[in-house]
N, C-alpha and C positions, 0 to 999 in steps of 0.2 A: 597214482593208486596209495592209498593209503594204509600205513603200517598196524599190523593189530598186533596186542598181544593178549594169550587168553589165558587166565590161571583158572582151573577148574581142581578141585580137591573132593576126598571122601572122607568116611571113618568109620572104622572097625570097631565094632563093639564086640567086647566080650561074648563068647557061648555062640557068636553067628561068625559063619564063615564066609558070607557076601556083602561087601564093603556099601553102607550105604550114603546119608547125605550128612556132611558136616554145615552143622547150623553158623548160617553167615557167607558161606563158599557155596558157587555156584559148581552141581556137577552135569549140568550139557550148557551148549552153548548152539543156539541158531543162527545158522548163515542167512543172512540178512535176504530176503526177495530181494531177485534184481540186481543181486552183485556175485561175486566166485568167492572164494577162500581159495588161496596158494598157500599152502602149512612151506616154509622154509627148516624148521628145527621143532623137536622137542627137547623140553627134559623133565624127567620126572623124581621122583622120590618116596617111598615109602618106608615107615618105622613101627615095626614090629615086634611084641617079645620075644625076649633071647631063646633061637632055636627055631622062629616062624617064619614059612616062609611067603613073599607075597606077589600074586599073579596080576599083573594091569593089563588092561586094555582100552581103544578108542574103538565104538560102534559110531558108525554115519547111518542113518537111518532116512530113508522116503518117508516126511509123515503124513502124507497124500495116501501112499500107500501100505503103509505101516509094518516095513520090513525095513531088516539091516541092508544095505545094500555092500557096505566093506567092512572089514577090522582090521584095525593097527595094533597088533599086539607089541608093548611097552619092554622091552628086555633090559631088567634090572641087573648091576653088580654089587654082589656085598661092599662094604668100605668100613663099619665100624661096629664094634659094641660098644655102645654109650649110656650111662644113667642121668636124666636132666637135673640130677640131685646128687653126687655123689658121698656129699657128708651126712644125706638120710639114708641109711642101709632101709628102709623098705621102701622103697622109692623101686618102679621097676626098671630094671635093666633090658635092652631092647636094642634090636641087630638094626642099621639103615643100611639101606639098599638106592640107588639110583643111580642117573643115568642122562644123556647127554647126544643128541642123534641130527645132524643133519637128513632131512627129509624132504622129496616134494612132492607135494602130493596136492590133487585139485579135489575143491568140493562145491559144489555149485549149492546155488542159493536156494534158498528153502529145505537145504537138509539139516538136520539136528545131530550133534557130536555128543555121544554119552562117553562120562569117563568110569569105568566099570573096574573093579576087581574082588578078587577071588584070593582067600590064603587055604594052606594045605591042612593034615587033619585037625591040628593043634591051634584049638581055636579059643584058647582061653586068654585072656588081658585085654586093653585095646589099644589101636593102636589108629597107625593115620597116613595117608598118602596125596599127592600129587600133582599135578601135568601143569605144565606152562606149555601152550603152544602160541608161537610168533612164525606171522606171515604178511600177507597182503589180500585186502580188500580191494578184486576190481572189479568195472563193468560188465 
């Protein structure tokens, strides 16, 4: 069974609560038909402007039926407040949240995984989020 690492990412645009796509990074993964994905672990992060929070989850959908089969919520823990350029006072200050979780989940071939996110009432400023799923593809 080949091991698989699936990085997915998204972007929070100022003024919008829902996470959208991040150029150059996928926000979905299609489990190949005829194979099943056995997820063994997930790690995730979110960086949003100071004082904001982010909720992340994975929706697994049956594309033929057009419906979400299961949702996996990704609980994040606060890690730090930081500035990407502390020598420049105009650089936004962000809150960093992350998680790493062992997980045993089985997703059938032909399903699509959607990486989703939303932030709270405060939606000013940009942010980003990502998840890395590791597991095995089996026939």
